[in-house]
N, CA, C and O atoms as CSV, one atom per row, in Angstrom:
chain,resi,resn,atom,element,x,y,z
A,1,UNK,N,N,77.875,103.939,187.737
A,1,UNK,CA,C,76.706,104.798,187.830
A,1,UNK,C,C,77.037,106.180,187.265
A,1,UNK,O,O,78.118,106.721,187.495
A,2,UNK,N,N,76.100,106.723,186.537
A,2,UNK,CA,C,76.289,108.043,185.940
A,2,UNK,C,C,75.641,109.094,186.832
A,2,UNK,O,O,74.499,108.927,187.262
A,3,UNK,N,N,76.362,110.175,187.112
A,3,UNK,CA,C,75.835,111.248,187.946
A,3,UNK,C,C,75.437,112.420,187.062
A,3,UNK,O,O,76.219,112.859,186.219
A,4,UNK,N,N,74.240,112.922,187.249
A,4,UNK,CA,C,73.706,113.985,186.397
A,4,UNK,C,C,73.348,115.250,187.172
A,4,UNK,O,O,72.551,116.058,186.693
A,5,UNK,N,N,73.913,115.433,188.340
A,5,UNK,CA,C,73.551,116.570,189.190
A,5,UNK,C,C,73.697,117.917,188.500
A,5,UNK,O,O,72.784,118.741,188.547
A,6,UNK,N,N,74.822,118.144,187.869
A,6,UNK,CA,C,75.051,119.429,187.206
A,6,UNK,C,C,74.043,119.681,186.097
A,6,UNK,O,O,73.509,120.781,185.959
A,7,UNK,N,N,73.793,118.637,185.309
A,7,UNK,CA,C,72.801,118.753,184.237
A,7,UNK,C,C,71.420,119.052,184.816
A,7,UNK,O,O,70.715,119.938,184.332
A,8,UNK,N,N,71.038,118.308,185.854
A,8,UNK,CA,C,69.717,118.497,186.459
A,8,UNK,C,C,69.568,119.893,187.060
A,8,UNK,O,O,68.521,120.524,186.920
A,9,UNK,N,N,70.604,120.368,187.721
A,9,UNK,CA,C,70.558,121.718,188.291
A,9,UNK,C,C,70.414,122.747,187.179
A,9,UNK,O,O,69.648,123.701,187.312
A,10,UNK,N,N,71.140,122.562,186.089
A,10,UNK,CA,C,71.022,123.468,184.945
A,10,UNK,C,C,69.614,123.472,184.373
A,10,UNK,O,O,69.070,124.532,184.061
A,11,UNK,N,N,69.021,122.289,184.232
A,11,UNK,CA,C,67.652,122.195,183.720
A,11,UNK,C,C,66.655,122.850,184.675
A,11,UNK,O,O,65.738,123.548,184.241
A,12,UNK,N,N,66.836,122.624,185.968
A,12,UNK,CA,C,65.965,123.245,186.968
A,12,UNK,C,C,66.069,124.764,186.873
A,12,UNK,O,O,65.058,125.465,186.925
A,13,UNK,N,N,67.284,125.266,186.733
A,13,UNK,CA,C,67.500,126.709,186.619
A,13,UNK,C,C,66.779,127.276,185.396
A,13,UNK,O,O,66.099,128.299,185.479
A,14,UNK,N,N,66.938,126.593,184.261
A,14,UNK,CA,C,66.310,127.060,183.030
A,14,UNK,C,C,64.782,127.057,183.156
A,14,UNK,O,O,64.116,128.022,182.779
A,15,UNK,N,N,64.242,125.966,183.689
A,15,UNK,CA,C,62.789,125.860,183.839
A,15,UNK,C,C,62.254,126.845,184.884
A,15,UNK,O,O,61.151,127.374,184.743
A,16,UNK,N,N,63.042,127.080,185.923
A,16,UNK,CA,C,62.633,128.056,186.933
A,16,UNK,C,C,62.536,129.442,186.328
A,16,UNK,O,O,61.554,130.153,186.540
A,17,UNK,N,N,63.566,129.828,185.568
A,17,UNK,CA,C,63.539,131.148,184.928
A,17,UNK,C,C,62.330,131.280,184.004
A,17,UNK,O,O,61.653,132.308,183.992
A,18,UNK,N,N,62.075,130.241,183.244
A,18,UNK,CA,C,60.922,130.258,182.340
A,18,UNK,C,C,59.619,130.400,183.135
A,18,UNK,O,O,58.745,131.189,182.774
A,19,UNK,N,N,59.503,129.633,184.212
A,19,UNK,CA,C,58.273,129.665,185.019
A,19,UNK,C,C,58.100,131.019,185.698
A,19,UNK,O,O,56.989,131.549,185.741
A,20,UNK,N,N,59.170,131.580,186.221
A,20,UNK,CA,C,59.096,132.902,186.850
A,20,UNK,C,C,58.636,133.938,185.828
A,20,UNK,O,O,57.786,134.774,186.131
A,21,UNK,N,N,59.191,133.886,184.627
A,21,UNK,CA,C,58.778,134.826,183.584
A,21,UNK,C,C,57.304,134.663,183.228
A,21,UNK,O,O,56.610,135.652,182.993
A,22,UNK,N,N,56.818,133.409,183.185
A,22,UNK,CA,C,55.395,133.165,182.925
A,22,UNK,C,C,54.534,133.774,184.037
A,22,UNK,O,O,53.528,134.431,183.767
A,23,UNK,N,N,54.938,133.550,185.271
A,23,UNK,CA,C,54.160,134.072,186.409
A,23,UNK,C,C,54.171,135.599,186.439
A,23,UNK,O,O,53.159,136.223,186.758
A,24,UNK,N,N,55.307,136.195,186.108
A,24,UNK,CA,C,55.368,137.657,186.054
A,24,UNK,C,C,54.426,138.179,184.961
A,24,UNK,O,O,53.747,139.190,185.141
A,25,UNK,N,N,54.399,137.484,183.849
A,25,UNK,CA,C,53.506,137.880,182.754
A,25,UNK,C,C,52.044,137.774,183.200
A,25,UNK,O,O,51.234,138.653,182.906
A,26,UNK,N,N,51.714,136.689,183.912
A,26,UNK,CA,C,50.354,136.526,184.435
A,26,UNK,C,C,49.983,137.660,185.379
A,26,UNK,O,O,48.825,138.070,185.450
A,27,UNK,N,N,50.976,138.160,186.100
A,27,UNK,CA,C,50.752,139.271,187.035
A,27,UNK,C,C,50.830,140.623,186.327
A,27,UNK,O,O,50.734,141.676,186.958
A,28,UNK,N,N,51.003,140.575,185.015
A,28,UNK,CA,C,51.089,141.780,184.177
A,28,UNK,C,C,52.282,142.670,184.539
A,28,UNK,O,O,52.206,143.898,184.507
A,29,UNK,N,N,53.378,142.005,184.883
A,29,UNK,CA,C,54.622,142.705,185.181
A,29,UNK,C,C,55.543,142.548,183.981
A,29,UNK,O,O,55.968,141.439,183.656
A,30,UNK,N,N,55.844,143.647,183.333
A,30,UNK,CA,C,56.749,143.599,182.185
A,30,UNK,C,C,57.980,144.473,182.399
A,30,UNK,O,O,58.832,144.579,181.516
A,31,UNK,N,N,58.073,145.095,183.561
A,31,UNK,CA,C,59.173,146.016,183.844
A,31,UNK,C,C,60.491,145.294,184.097
A,31,UNK,O,O,61.558,145.897,183.983
A,32,UNK,N,N,60.428,144.014,184.437
A,32,UNK,CA,C,61.653,143.254,184.677
A,32,UNK,C,C,61.391,141.785,184.397
A,32,UNK,O,O,60.246,141.334,184.366
A,33,UNK,N,N,62.488,141.039,184.190
A,33,UNK,CA,C,62.379,139.602,183.947
A,33,UNK,C,C,62.749,138.836,185.216
A,33,UNK,O,O,63.033,139.431,186.255
A,34,UNK,N,N,62.740,137.513,185.113
A,34,UNK,CA,C,63.008,136.682,186.279
A,34,UNK,C,C,64.365,136.915,186.906
A,34,UNK,O,O,64.486,136.978,188.130
A,35,UNK,N,N,65.392,137.045,186.074
A,35,UNK,CA,C,66.743,137.268,186.608
A,35,UNK,C,C,66.818,138.610,187.335
A,35,UNK,O,O,67.420,138.713,188.403
A,36,UNK,N,N,66.203,139.631,186.749
A,36,UNK,CA,C,66.174,140.931,187.414
A,36,UNK,C,C,65.330,140.858,188.682
A,36,UNK,O,O,65.637,141.507,189.682
A,37,UNK,N,N,64.270,140.064,188.631
A,37,UNK,CA,C,63.430,139.864,189.818
A,37,UNK,C,C,64.211,139.233,190.957
A,37,UNK,O,O,63.970,139.536,192.125
A,38,UNK,N,N,65.147,138.356,190.617
A,38,UNK,CA,C,65.993,137.740,191.641
A,38,UNK,C,C,66.849,138.803,192.333
A,38,UNK,O,O,67.014,138.783,193.553
A,39,UNK,N,N,67.383,139.715,191.549
A,39,UNK,CA,C,68.186,140.811,192.124
A,39,UNK,C,C,67.304,141.675,193.026
A,39,UNK,O,O,67.705,142.035,194.133
A,40,UNK,N,N,66.121,142.001,192.555
A,40,UNK,CA,C,65.197,142.809,193.358
A,40,UNK,C,C,64.864,142.077,194.656
A,40,UNK,O,O,64.841,142.686,195.726
A,41,UNK,N,N,64.609,140.780,194.563
A,41,UNK,CA,C,64.279,139.981,195.744
A,41,UNK,C,C,65.421,139.995,196.761
A,41,UNK,O,O,65.197,140.183,197.957
A,42,UNK,N,N,66.636,139.795,196.276
A,42,UNK,CA,C,67.801,139.802,197.171
A,42,UNK,C,C,67.928,141.162,197.858
A,42,UNK,O,O,68.171,141.230,199.063
A,43,UNK,N,N,67.765,142.238,197.097
A,43,UNK,CA,C,67.876,143.577,197.677
A,43,UNK,C,C,66.726,143.869,198.642
A,43,UNK,O,O,66.910,144.598,199.617
A,44,UNK,N,N,65.556,143.314,198.383
A,44,UNK,CA,C,64.431,143.478,199.312
A,44,UNK,C,C,64.727,142.781,200.638
A,44,UNK,O,O,64.411,143.301,201.709
A,45,UNK,N,N,65.329,141.612,200.554
A,45,UNK,CA,C,65.629,140.826,201.759
A,45,UNK,C,C,66.831,141.362,202.524
A,45,UNK,O,O,66.826,141.395,203.754
A,46,UNK,N,N,67.858,141.780,201.794
A,46,UNK,CA,C,69.128,142.131,202.423
A,46,UNK,C,C,69.395,143.624,202.521
A,46,UNK,O,O,70.249,144.049,203.299
A,47,UNK,N,N,68.680,144.420,201.749
A,47,UNK,CA,C,68.940,145.859,201.717
A,47,UNK,C,C,70.059,146.179,200.740
A,47,UNK,O,O,70.565,145.284,200.062
A,48,UNK,N,N,70.451,147.444,200.658
A,48,UNK,CA,C,71.508,147.853,199.723
A,48,UNK,C,C,72.786,147.049,199.946
A,48,UNK,O,O,73.162,146.753,201.080
A,49,UNK,N,N,73.444,146.705,198.845
A,49,UNK,CA,C,74.682,145.927,198.968
A,49,UNK,C,C,75.594,146.162,197.778
A,49,UNK,O,O,75.140,146.576,196.711
A,50,UNK,N,N,76.883,145.899,197.961
A,50,UNK,CA,C,77.843,146.025,196.862
A,50,UNK,C,C,77.544,145.024,195.750
A,50,UNK,O,O,76.967,143.964,195.993
A,51,UNK,N,N,77.940,145.369,194.546
A,51,UNK,CA,C,77.713,144.517,193.377
A,51,UNK,C,C,78.291,143.119,193.613
A,51,UNK,O,O,77.663,142.120,193.263
A,52,UNK,N,N,79.472,143.050,194.200
A,52,UNK,CA,C,80.125,141.761,194.455
A,52,UNK,C,C,79.226,140.852,195.305
A,52,UNK,O,O,79.131,139.653,195.044
A,53,UNK,N,N,78.579,141.417,196.306
A,53,UNK,CA,C,77.709,140.631,197.177
A,53,UNK,C,C,76.424,140.199,196.462
A,53,UNK,O,O,75.897,139.117,196.719
A,54,UNK,N,N,75.931,141.045,195.571
A,54,UNK,CA,C,74.758,140.662,194.778
A,54,UNK,C,C,75.124,139.477,193.896
A,54,UNK,O,O,74.334,138.547,193.737
A,55,UNK,N,N,76.326,139.514,193.321
A,55,UNK,CA,C,76.798,138.401,192.502
A,55,UNK,C,C,76.845,137.106,193.285
A,55,UNK,O,O,76.423,136.063,192.786
A,56,UNK,N,N,77.355,137.159,194.510
A,56,UNK,CA,C,77.421,135.961,195.354
A,56,UNK,C,C,76.022,135.452,195.674
A,56,UNK,O,O,75.770,134.248,195.634
A,57,UNK,N,N,75.110,136.372,195.992
A,57,UNK,CA,C,73.759,135.989,196.398
A,57,UNK,C,C,72.927,135.433,195.242
A,57,UNK,O,O,72.050,134.595,195.452
A,58,UNK,N,N,73.200,135.898,194.029
A,58,UNK,CA,C,72.391,135.486,192.879
A,58,UNK,C,C,73.079,134.441,192.007
A,58,UNK,O,O,72.424,133.756,191.222
A,59,UNK,N,N,74.399,134.317,192.144
A,59,UNK,CA,C,75.137,133.398,191.292
A,59,UNK,C,C,75.414,133.953,189.902
A,59,UNK,O,O,75.866,133.224,189.018
A,60,UNK,N,N,75.145,135.232,189.707
A,60,UNK,CA,C,75.377,135.849,188.399
A,60,UNK,C,C,76.822,136.310,188.279
A,60,UNK,O,O,77.390,136.861,189.223
A,61,UNK,N,N,77.410,136.079,187.112
A,61,UNK,CA,C,78.781,136.517,186.856
A,61,UNK,C,C,78.821,138.035,186.809
A,61,UNK,O,O,77.836,138.676,186.442
A,62,UNK,N,N,79.965,138.614,187.183
A,62,UNK,CA,C,80.081,140.071,187.261
A,62,UNK,C,C,79.761,140.747,185.932
A,62,UNK,O,O,79.118,141.797,185.921
A,63,UNK,N,N,80.192,140.172,184.817
A,63,UNK,CA,C,79.930,140.803,183.520
A,63,UNK,C,C,78.435,140.836,183.219
A,63,UNK,O,O,77.911,141.862,182.784
A,64,UNK,N,N,77.746,139.720,183.448
A,64,UNK,CA,C,76.289,139.679,183.237
A,64,UNK,C,C,75.588,140.613,184.202
A,64,UNK,O,O,74.667,141.341,183.831
A,65,UNK,N,N,76.034,140.580,185.439
A,65,UNK,CA,C,75.410,141.378,186.485
A,65,UNK,C,C,75.553,142.872,186.201
A,65,UNK,O,O,74.595,143.627,186.362
A,66,UNK,N,N,76.726,143.295,185.784
A,66,UNK,CA,C,76.964,144.712,185.519
A,66,UNK,C,C,76.029,145.234,184.437
A,66,UNK,O,O,75.419,146.291,184.600
A,67,UNK,N,N,75.912,144.498,183.332
A,67,UNK,CA,C,75.024,144.963,182.254
A,67,UNK,C,C,73.562,144.905,182.686
A,67,UNK,O,O,72.766,145.763,182.303
A,68,UNK,N,N,73.209,143.905,183.477
A,68,UNK,CA,C,71.839,143.800,183.969
A,68,UNK,C,C,71.510,144.962,184.908
A,68,UNK,O,O,70.420,145.530,184.844
A,69,UNK,N,N,72.451,145.308,185.772
A,69,UNK,CA,C,72.238,146.429,186.697
A,69,UNK,C,C,72.147,147.757,185.938
A,69,UNK,O,O,71.372,148.638,186.312
A,70,UNK,N,N,72.936,147.896,184.881
A,70,UNK,CA,C,72.844,149.111,184.050
A,70,UNK,C,C,71.447,149.247,183.454
A,70,UNK,O,O,70.866,150.333,183.456
A,71,UNK,N,N,70.905,148.123,182.937
A,71,UNK,CA,C,69.542,148.159,182.378
A,71,UNK,C,C,68.513,148.468,183.462
A,71,UNK,O,O,67.579,149.238,183.239
A,72,UNK,N,N,68.689,147.865,184.634
A,72,UNK,CA,C,67.744,148.093,185.730
A,72,UNK,C,C,67.778,149.546,186.193
A,72,UNK,O,O,66.752,150.108,186.575
A,73,UNK,N,N,68.962,150.145,186.156
A,73,UNK,CA,C,69.074,151.557,186.526
A,73,UNK,C,C,68.324,152.418,185.505
A,73,UNK,O,O,67.596,153.336,185.884
A,74,UNK,N,N,68.497,152.129,184.220
A,74,UNK,CA,C,67.794,152.868,183.170
A,74,UNK,C,C,66.277,152.687,183.264
A,74,UNK,O,O,65.511,153.584,182.914
A,75,UNK,N,N,65.856,151.509,183.744
A,75,UNK,CA,C,64.431,151.221,183.900
A,75,UNK,C,C,63.856,151.851,185.168
A,75,UNK,O,O,62.649,151.794,185.406
A,76,UNK,N,N,64.716,152.443,185.968
A,76,UNK,CA,C,64.260,153.090,187.190
A,76,UNK,C,C,63.956,152.141,188.328
A,76,UNK,O,O,63.137,152.456,189.191
A,77,UNK,N,N,64.605,150.973,188.346
A,77,UNK,CA,C,64.356,149.989,189.401
A,77,UNK,C,C,65.367,150.067,190.544
A,77,UNK,O,O,65.051,149.757,191.693
A,78,UNK,N,N,66.581,150.485,190.210
A,78,UNK,CA,C,67.643,150.555,191.223
A,78,UNK,C,C,68.365,151.884,191.107
A,78,UNK,O,O,68.213,152.628,190.138
A,79,UNK,N,N,69.149,152.148,192.125
A,79,UNK,CA,C,70.070,153.286,192.049
A,79,UNK,C,C,71.428,152.832,192.541
A,79,UNK,O,O,71.540,151.970,193.412
A,80,UNK,N,N,72.451,153.428,191.969
A,80,UNK,CA,C,73.827,153.112,192.348
A,80,UNK,C,C,74.320,154.228,193.251
A,80,UNK,O,O,74.113,155.413,192.990
A,81,UNK,N,N,74.980,153.807,194.323
A,81,UNK,CA,C,75.518,154.763,195.291
A,81,UNK,C,C,76.989,154.447,195.544
A,81,UNK,O,O,77.444,153.317,195.369
A,82,UNK,N,N,77.704,155.465,195.954
A,82,UNK,CA,C,79.092,155.240,196.359
A,82,UNK,C,C,79.079,154.475,197.670
A,82,UNK,O,O,78.291,154.777,198.566
A,83,UNK,N,N,79.951,153.488,197.780
A,83,UNK,CA,C,80.064,152.711,199.008
A,83,UNK,C,C,80.855,153.535,200.023
A,83,UNK,O,O,82.031,153.830,199.812
A,84,UNK,N,N,80.210,153.900,201.110
A,84,UNK,CA,C,80.865,154.720,202.142
A,84,UNK,C,C,82.021,153.992,202.802
A,84,UNK,O,O,82.958,154.628,203.286
A,85,UNK,N,N,81.967,152.647,202.829
A,85,UNK,CA,C,83.016,151.853,203.471
A,85,UNK,C,C,84.188,151.540,202.548
A,85,UNK,O,O,85.286,151.233,203.011
A,86,UNK,N,N,83.949,151.620,201.238
A,86,UNK,CA,C,84.981,151.292,200.264
A,86,UNK,C,C,84.731,152.128,199.011
A,86,UNK,O,O,83.869,151.792,198.199
A,87,UNK,N,N,85.466,153.186,198.860
A,87,UNK,CA,C,85.256,154.132,197.755
A,87,UNK,C,C,85.474,153.503,196.380
A,87,UNK,O,O,85.084,154.086,195.368
A,88,UNK,N,N,86.097,152.314,196.330
A,88,UNK,CA,C,86.341,151.658,195.044
A,88,UNK,C,C,85.148,150.850,194.559
A,88,UNK,O,O,85.125,150.400,193.414
A,89,UNK,N,N,84.149,150.661,195.430
A,89,UNK,CA,C,83.003,149.839,195.028
A,89,UNK,C,C,81.709,150.642,195.066
A,89,UNK,O,O,81.623,151.708,195.677
A,90,UNK,N,N,80.715,150.093,194.393
A,90,UNK,CA,C,79.406,150.727,194.282
A,90,UNK,C,C,78.391,149.892,195.032
A,90,UNK,O,O,78.440,148.663,195.006
A,91,UNK,N,N,77.476,150.562,195.696
A,91,UNK,CA,C,76.383,149.889,196.392
A,91,UNK,C,C,75.124,150.051,195.556
A,91,UNK,O,O,74.859,151.124,195.014
A,92,UNK,N,N,74.357,148.984,195.458
A,92,UNK,CA,C,73.109,148.994,194.705
A,92,UNK,C,C,71.952,148.994,195.702
A,92,UNK,O,O,71.942,148.228,196.666
A,93,UNK,N,N,70.983,149.866,195.451
A,93,UNK,CA,C,69.798,149.952,196.304
A,93,UNK,C,C,68.552,149.997,195.426
A,93,UNK,O,O,68.586,150.493,194.300
A,94,UNK,N,N,67.471,149.479,195.954
A,94,UNK,CA,C,66.194,149.582,195.255
A,94,UNK,C,C,65.671,150.997,195.376
A,94,UNK,O,O,65.880,151.667,196.387
A,95,UNK,N,N,64.992,151.443,194.339
A,95,UNK,CA,C,64.310,152.725,194.482
A,95,UNK,C,C,62.841,152.442,194.774
A,95,UNK,O,O,62.435,151.283,194.862
A,96,UNK,N,N,62.060,153.476,194.921
A,96,UNK,CA,C,60.662,153.307,195.321
A,96,UNK,C,C,59.852,152.508,194.308
A,96,UNK,O,O,58.966,151.747,194.697
A,97,UNK,N,N,60.138,152.665,193.016
A,97,UNK,CA,C,59.393,151.913,191.996
A,97,UNK,C,C,59.547,150.414,192.203
A,97,UNK,O,O,58.561,149.678,192.156
A,98,UNK,N,N,60.766,149.960,192.429
A,98,UNK,CA,C,61.019,148.527,192.607
A,98,UNK,C,C,60.363,148.006,193.876
A,98,UNK,O,O,59.882,146.874,193.907
A,99,UNK,N,N,60.339,148.819,194.918
A,99,UNK,CA,C,59.739,148.389,196.183
A,99,UNK,C,C,58.249,148.109,196.024
A,99,UNK,O,O,57.677,147.345,196.802
A,100,UNK,N,N,57.618,148.717,195.031
A,100,UNK,CA,C,56.191,148.498,194.770
A,100,UNK,C,C,55.911,147.067,194.306
A,100,UNK,O,O,54.768,146.613,194.354
A,101,UNK,N,N,56.938,146.363,193.861
A,101,UNK,CA,C,56.760,145.007,193.348
A,101,UNK,C,C,56.940,143.932,194.416
A,101,UNK,O,O,56.937,142.741,194.104
A,102,UNK,N,N,57.094,144.339,195.654
A,102,UNK,CA,C,57.359,143.378,196.729
A,102,UNK,C,C,56.297,142.282,196.788
A,102,UNK,O,O,56.638,141.101,196.856
A,103,UNK,N,N,55.039,142.646,196.765
A,103,UNK,CA,C,53.969,141.643,196.859
A,103,UNK,C,C,53.987,140.679,195.682
A,103,UNK,O,O,53.809,139.474,195.863
A,104,UNK,N,N,54.199,141.199,194.480
A,104,UNK,CA,C,54.234,140.348,193.289
A,104,UNK,C,C,55.411,139.384,193.371
A,104,UNK,O,O,55.256,138.194,193.095
A,105,UNK,N,N,56.570,139.879,193.742
A,105,UNK,CA,C,57.765,139.029,193.834
A,105,UNK,C,C,57.571,137.954,194.893
A,105,UNK,O,O,57.943,136.800,194.680
A,106,UNK,N,N,56.994,138.320,196.024
A,106,UNK,CA,C,56.731,137.323,197.071
A,106,UNK,C,C,55.723,136.284,196.587
A,106,UNK,O,O,55.877,135.096,196.870
A,107,UNK,N,N,54.699,136.716,195.864
A,107,UNK,CA,C,53.689,135.797,195.340
A,107,UNK,C,C,54.308,134.829,194.336
A,107,UNK,O,O,54.058,133.625,194.396
A,108,UNK,N,N,55.108,135.350,193.420
A,108,UNK,CA,C,55.761,134.510,192.409
A,108,UNK,C,C,56.725,133.539,193.088
A,108,UNK,O,O,56.757,132.358,192.739
A,109,UNK,N,N,57.503,134.016,194.042
A,109,UNK,CA,C,58.450,133.154,194.762
A,109,UNK,C,C,57.718,132.034,195.493
A,109,UNK,O,O,58.145,130.880,195.466
A,110,UNK,N,N,56.630,132.380,196.134
A,110,UNK,CA,C,55.849,131.385,196.874
A,110,UNK,C,C,55.299,130.323,195.928
A,110,UNK,O,O,55.327,129.136,196.253
A,111,UNK,N,N,54.801,130.731,194.764
A,111,UNK,CA,C,54.250,129.792,193.786
A,111,UNK,C,C,55.342,128.862,193.259
A,111,UNK,O,O,55.123,127.657,193.135
A,112,UNK,N,N,56.497,129.406,192.953
A,112,UNK,CA,C,57.595,128.578,192.445
A,112,UNK,C,C,58.049,127.594,193.522
A,112,UNK,O,O,58.287,126.423,193.227
A,113,UNK,N,N,58.170,128.056,194.758
A,113,UNK,CA,C,58.544,127.157,195.871
A,113,UNK,C,C,57.536,126.022,196.002
A,113,UNK,O,O,57.912,124.864,196.189
A,114,UNK,N,N,56.262,126.360,195.905
A,114,UNK,CA,C,55.206,125.351,196.007
A,114,UNK,C,C,55.368,124.307,194.900
A,114,UNK,O,O,55.226,123.110,195.149
A,115,UNK,N,N,55.664,124.756,193.692
A,115,UNK,CA,C,55.862,123.837,192.576
A,115,UNK,C,C,57.125,122.991,192.758
A,115,UNK,O,O,57.125,121.804,192.434
A,116,UNK,N,N,58.197,123.590,193.272
A,116,UNK,CA,C,59.444,122.856,193.526
A,116,UNK,C,C,59.197,121.660,194.437
A,116,UNK,O,O,59.621,120.541,194.148
A,117,UNK,N,N,58.511,121.914,195.529
A,117,UNK,CA,C,58.445,120.945,196.613
A,117,UNK,C,C,57.158,120.138,196.650
A,117,UNK,O,O,56.870,119.460,197.636
A,118,UNK,N,N,56.394,120.210,195.587
A,118,UNK,CA,C,55.146,119.445,195.503
A,118,UNK,C,C,55.445,117.963,195.709
A,118,UNK,O,O,56.295,117.388,195.028
A,119,UNK,N,N,54.742,117.358,196.649
A,119,UNK,CA,C,54.897,115.932,196.909
A,119,UNK,C,C,56.070,115.558,197.792
A,119,UNK,O,O,56.287,114.374,198.049
A,120,UNK,N,N,56.834,116.533,198.267
A,120,UNK,CA,C,57.978,116.248,199.144
A,120,UNK,C,C,57.614,116.542,200.592
A,120,UNK,O,O,56.901,117.499,200.891
A,121,UNK,N,N,58.114,115.705,201.472
A,121,UNK,CA,C,57.903,115.924,202.915
A,121,UNK,C,C,58.973,116.891,203.436
A,121,UNK,O,O,60.009,117.094,202.802
A,122,UNK,N,N,58.704,117.468,204.577
A,122,UNK,CA,C,59.620,118.457,205.172
A,122,UNK,C,C,61.033,117.904,205.311
A,122,UNK,O,O,61.997,118.607,205.009
A,123,UNK,N,N,61.176,116.668,205.758
A,123,UNK,CA,C,62.515,116.066,205.932
A,123,UNK,C,C,63.242,115.930,204.582
A,123,UNK,O,O,64.452,116.139,204.498
A,124,UNK,N,N,62.497,115.582,203.543
A,124,UNK,CA,C,63.093,115.461,202.216
A,124,UNK,C,C,63.583,116.829,201.727
A,124,UNK,O,O,64.661,116.941,201.144
A,125,UNK,N,N,62.788,117.846,201.971
A,125,UNK,CA,C,63.171,119.202,201.570
A,125,UNK,C,C,64.423,119.640,202.322
A,125,UNK,O,O,65.337,120.219,201.734
A,126,UNK,N,N,64.461,119.363,203.621
A,126,UNK,CA,C,65.634,119.732,204.433
A,126,UNK,C,C,66.888,119.033,203.920
A,126,UNK,O,O,67.931,119.674,203.786
A,127,UNK,N,N,66.813,117.733,203.628
A,127,UNK,CA,C,67.972,116.981,203.109
A,127,UNK,C,C,68.393,117.514,201.740
A,127,UNK,O,O,69.581,117.695,201.472
A,128,UNK,N,N,67.416,117.761,200.890
A,128,UNK,CA,C,67.673,118.280,199.551
A,128,UNK,C,C,68.408,119.609,199.629
A,128,UNK,O,O,69.423,119.806,198.959
A,129,UNK,N,N,67.896,120.517,200.444
A,129,UNK,CA,C,68.521,121.832,200.544
A,129,UNK,C,C,69.896,121.757,201.201
A,129,UNK,O,O,70.800,122.502,200.824
A,130,UNK,N,N,70.062,120.876,202.167
A,130,UNK,CA,C,71.379,120.707,202.793
A,130,UNK,C,C,72.387,120.185,201.763
A,130,UNK,O,O,73.541,120.612,201.748
A,131,UNK,N,N,71.951,119.272,200.915
A,131,UNK,CA,C,72.829,118.737,199.870
A,131,UNK,C,C,73.182,119.820,198.859
A,131,UNK,O,O,74.341,119.949,198.466
A,132,UNK,N,N,72.194,120.598,198.438
A,132,UNK,CA,C,72.473,121.692,197.516
A,132,UNK,C,C,73.443,122.693,198.129
A,132,UNK,O,O,74.319,123.207,197.435
A,133,UNK,N,N,73.299,122.972,199.409
A,133,UNK,CA,C,74.212,123.913,200.072
A,133,UNK,C,C,75.634,123.371,200.067
A,133,UNK,O,O,76.583,124.130,199.870
A,134,UNK,N,N,75.796,122.057,200.282
A,134,UNK,CA,C,77.131,121.454,200.213
A,134,UNK,C,C,77.737,121.615,198.824
A,134,UNK,O,O,78.912,121.954,198.686
A,135,UNK,N,N,76.924,121.368,197.794
A,135,UNK,CA,C,77.413,121.510,196.421
A,135,UNK,C,C,77.820,122.971,196.178
A,135,UNK,O,O,78.879,123.240,195.611
A,136,UNK,N,N,76.976,123.898,196.609
A,136,UNK,CA,C,77.291,125.322,196.444
A,136,UNK,C,C,78.581,125.684,197.167
A,136,UNK,O,O,79.434,126.382,196.619
A,137,UNK,N,N,78.717,125.210,198.390
A,137,UNK,CA,C,79.957,125.477,199.156
A,137,UNK,C,C,81.170,124.899,198.425
A,137,UNK,O,O,82.210,125.554,198.352
A,138,UNK,N,N,81.055,123.700,197.892
A,138,UNK,CA,C,82.160,123.079,197.151
A,138,UNK,C,C,82.562,123.955,195.960
A,138,UNK,O,O,83.749,124.153,195.702
A,139,UNK,N,N,81.583,124.470,195.249
A,139,UNK,CA,C,81.885,125.270,194.066
A,139,UNK,C,C,82.414,126.664,194.416
A,139,UNK,O,O,83.111,127.281,193.609
A,140,UNK,N,N,82.096,127.153,195.586
A,140,UNK,CA,C,82.575,128.471,196.003
A,140,UNK,C,C,83.997,128.434,196.539
A,140,UNK,O,O,84.580,129.490,196.784
A,141,UNK,N,N,84.571,127.259,196.727
A,141,UNK,CA,C,85.936,127.149,197.260
A,141,UNK,C,C,86.956,127.251,196.174
A,141,UNK,O,O,88.155,127.179,196.445
């Protein structure tokens, strides 16, 4: 039997990013893209956090994340602060402009979730997510 999990996850990721960008465009949001929206969403849910933790939460590599955060700072979406607990690291926080997008981000997230789970029962979703969490845990070790 051939296993295609990695390929399927990659395709889902690509299609999700495309769909998020389409939904943002429909909402007339051009200030950020789907990947940046993911960072904004994480910061909305978790509050200010070190770059390393944003990387863990989003799955973005540090090199990609650093350049993306630099662009977001220039766009006025985030601000970088010195980490009071660790002077060697930087904490990223949303600024007021980014906080204005909370409703749009929640709406887009809800629509994508609805599309993901269309036709699936609650138990199927729970098993699916538990399996994905196991795969994620395996890759994080």
